[in-house]
N, C-alpha and C positions, 0 to 999 in steps of 0.2 A: 623407941623409935617414934619419929615424928615424920609426918607427909605434909609439906608446905603446898597448896594449890593456891595458883595465882587468882582464878576465877571462882565465882560463888555456887559454879555446877561441879559436880563430880562425874567424870566418864562420859561425857557429853559425846564424845567420838565412838564409843563403844554403843551408845544409844542408839544412834544413826545408823550405824554400819548395816550393811546388807538389807536394807528398807525396814530397818526398826527390827530386822530378826538376829542380827549380830553373826556376820561371818567371822566364825571364832579360828578359824584354819583353812587348812587344804589337806585333802587325803593324798599325801604324798610321803611314802614313809622310807626312801632311800636318800641318805645325806647328799650324795653328788647330784642326784637329779633333781633334788629340792632346791639346792643353791642356784641351780639354771633359772629359777624363775627370778632373780633379782640383778637387775640392770646395774647396780652399784651394790658393792659389798658381798658378792656371791662365793670369792674365795676366802675371807675373814668368816664369813656364817657358815662354812663346811668345819670349822673348828667348834664352832657354838653348838652346831646342831649334832655333832657328835655326843654332846651333853644332855642336849633337853632339844627334841624336835616334835612333829605334831604327835607321834603316837604317845608321848609324854604328857602333850597338852590333853588330850582324850582321857587318859589316866586320871590325871591332875582334877579334872572336874567331875570325873566318874565317882572317885574316891569321896568327893563332897555331894552327891547325890544327884549330880547331873548328865544327864546322857546326850551324847551329841552324835548326831545322823549326818551321814555322807549323802550328797545329792548326785544327780547322773554325771555333772560336770567336775565333781571332785570338791566342791566347796562344803565345807562343816557348819553346820548350825546345831543349836540346841533344840531338842525335839519338839520343845514349847515353842519353838518360832517366835521366841520373845527375847529381845535383848535385856530386859529389863531382869531375867534369869541370871544372866551374867554379873550385870551391875551387883544385885543383891548378893551374889555368892561372893564376889570380891570385898563389898564392904562389910559382910560377915565375918570373913576369913581375917580383915583387919580387927574387928572388934574381938574376934578370942583369942587373937594374937597380943592384944592392948596395942596396939598402933594408933596413935593421936592422928586425926586427920584436922588441919587446921586451914580453912578455905579464907579465899580474898588476902592472901599473905603471899606478895611480890619477891622474890628473891633478885635484888637486884647488882648484887655485888658478893664475890668470894673471894676470902682472903686467904691461901695456906700460912701456917705457921707450923712451929717445931711440934705442936702437940695436937695438930688438924687443922681445923678450918673456922675462920669466923665468918657467917653470913650475914649481910645487911638484908633484912627484911621490913618492909614497910618503914625505911629508915630509923629502926632498931636495929642491935646487933645481938647475935646469938652464937654460942661456940659447939662446936659438934667434933667428934672424933675422926669419924668418917662420913661422906656425904655420896649419896647416888643422884645423879644428874638424868632425870626423866622428864625434860621440860618440852621435849616434843619438838616437831619441825617449825621454822619460822620461815616466813615469805620475804622476809628482808635479812640483809646481813647483820643490820644492826642488833638485830635478836641473838646474835650468838658473840656481841662486844666482850660480853663479862666472862665470857670463856676464852677468847682471844686476849684477853688483858692479863691471864695467868698463864699465857705460854702456847697455849693451844692453836694448832693450825686450822683455820675454817674453810671448807669448800663453798665458794658462793653460792645461796640457795636459789633455785629455780624451779618452777612446777614441773611436777610428773602427774600423769594420770589426768588427761584434760580432754575435751571432747574437741572437733573441729569445726571452726565456724566458716559458713559458707553465705555470707550475708547477700550474694547477688543471685544465687541459684534458686530455680524452681523448685529444687528438689524438696526443699523443706515444705512444700504443701503436703508432702507423705509424712507428716508428723506421727509418730508412733507405730510407723511401718518396721517390721524387723526382717533381715535377710539371714537364716540361720546359718550358712556357710558359704561367707563370701571372703575375699583375699584383697587387702587393702594395701598397697605400695605409695612409698612417697617418691614422686618421681626424680631421676637423678641422685638415688642413693641406692642402699641394699637393703634399706628397712622394708619388710613385709611381714605380713602377718595374717591369719587364715582365723577365722570364727564369726559370730553374729556380728552384724551392723545394724545399727539402730538409728532411723531418720529422726531427729528432733527440730525443734523451732529454730535451734540455731545452724544446724547443719547436721553433722553425723557424728554419733558415740557408739556403744555399745563395745562389747570385749575386745573386737578385732582394733578399733580405732584407740581404745585406751591402752592397749598393750604397744601398739606403735607408738604413742606419745611417752610412754615410760621409756621404752628401748631408743627412741629418739630424740629424748627431753633436753639435752644439749644442744644437738643437731640444728633440732627444728627451733630452739631459744635465737641460736645464731642466724637461722633463717629470718628472725623476726615475726615466726609463724604466719608467714606468706610463703607457700609453695603450693605444688599441684598433688593431688592424690588420685592414683589410678586403681579401679576398683574392677575385679573379677568377680561378678555377680553369681557365678555359677563354681567358682573354685575348678575349672575343668582347664587344663592345660592345651590340649589339642584343639584347634580350629575345626579338624577333620570330623572331630567326634560331634561338634556341635551342629555340623553341616549335615553329619548324618542322622542327628535327631530331627533336625528341619525337614529333610527330604521325607524322613519316615513319617512325620507329622503330615505332609503334604498328600503322602498317597493313602493315609488313613483315614484324615478327615478334610478332605478335597474342598467340598462346598460350604463346611464350618467357617464363621467368622473367626478371622485372627485374635480378636479380641476375648472370643468366647472359650479358645482352647491353648490352655498354657502349657506347652509340654516340659517346662524345666522347674515347675514347683515353685514358682516366684509368686509372692504373695501379689494378689489380683492388681492391687494399685501401684505397685512396682512394674507389672507388668505392661498396663496402659501406659506408664508414663514413660518407660524406654521405648515403646512403639512410638510415642509423640514425638519423643526426643529425636529419633531419626527419620521422622515424618513418614511413618509408613501406615496407611489408611487401616485402623483397626477393624472398620466394619467391612472392609475386603475380603473375600473368603481364602482360605489358605493356598487354593490352587492357582491364585494370580499372582502371588508372591515372585516378584521378578528377580531374576539373579543377582542385579544390583541390591534392592533390598534384602536380598538374603544375606549379602557380605555385609550390607550396613547393621544388620539385626546381630548376626554374629561378633562384630566388632565392638558393639553397645555392650554385648551382654561380656565380653572378655575382656575389653579394654576402655572402659566409661572412665572419663575425666572430670573433674572437678577442681575448682580453684578454691583452697583455703586460705582466708585472710582473718587469722585472730584464733583465739582459742578461748574456751571457758571452763572454769573451774569452779570447785564447790567450796566455798569457803569453810563449811563445816566438816568438809570430808576430804579438804585439799592433803595432799604427798608432795614433798618436796624431795628435789635431789640436790642433796648438799648437806652440810652440816659440818660435825666435826671431824678432822680428817681420820680414816681408818688406820693410819699409821700411827695415830697417839693413843691407841688402846691394845692390849693385851686381850684378845679373845677369848683365850680359856679361862680369864678372871673377869673382863670387863674393867679391868683396873687400867687408869690412865698411867701412859709411861712417862708423861710430864711432871704430874703431881702423887704422891702417893696417897693412899687411902681416900682416891676420889675415883668412882666409877661411872660407867655412862650405861643407859637403856634405852633403847626405843629411836624415834626418828629424829632425835637429838644428833644422831650419826649421820654420818653419808652412806645411809643405805636406803633403798626403797625397793619393793617389789611390784610385780604386776598385780592385777585387779585379780580376787581370786580367794582372798583370806591370807595372802602371803606375807601383807604388813603387819598384820596381828602376831602372824607366829614369831616374825623377828623380833616384834615387841615382848612377846612373851618368852622367848627364848633368852634375849639379852636380859632381859628384867632377873628371870630365874637366876641366872649365874651371877650376876652381880649383887642380888639380894642373897644367895646363898655364901657366897665367898668372901662378902664385907662383913659376916657377921662374926 
């Protein structure tokens, strides 16, 4: 068996995943529940996950001497907290199975014939009985032309998992601030997600924003990435509940400055920013907070608005929505229904998951099935 790698690096995406710790999977072990974390490919992955799912990933690594730990949010990492552990494991596995890896080998064409496939690699030709395509995602449709040329349908690739740019908004001054339990909603749509929001020097990121971008990938593309996002910083639905919290605060800390007593558990910089945004004097005591200002405070806490204009994706970690059409693949074998003895695995398919280890899991799953059933 031979692996042809286009670049001069191996497993570079694994290397940077999870901030260099490698988020190998997610602790979700029920197939029907697991598939719901995939905006594209959920139905097809149910079949695949019945063959190989996160518990099998953990067992696979453990049988090779690598223990996997689960963090409070369900993300799973090697106990070493080092992605090199995972890289070394894969390379050792290739070594003991006598798998040859040839770097800087660009496969530009693939031609099926009666006895297999002819691959054009760096302008030379080689013949193989069976082929697994694990070429990853591509930001451009032309990256899939070689597969389209042999009859596969290609879903146009667009970005998934991206941050929201807010070039004109002063919220960027809060770069580094995290609000742990906020709800973000794209106005005019049903798109909504709750979770941590991170303020960046571009605008907003964090799990809630990244998940919104994944579920809304096609819609936000159609919007040309210009839309309004509404943020509930407390993830509390009831205005009355917030009014009661404010009234209780006034009763208990009448003479203390509003800036110094934050009853909602928001980061201090965010609390000060929101007070400034609705023009409430943060140096005034709680007892002087007028009814009008109470209403403004409740509104900015529950219905804050920001104009998004553009996105930021990270080239090394990009995830695409799009790729080889799922109708072209049998997910019990990962074999192409267009070309016999041709198999697919990973992000080359029109599959993408939300952040949290789900994209790696679908890659491991499809690769395991393709590798096992193509032998």
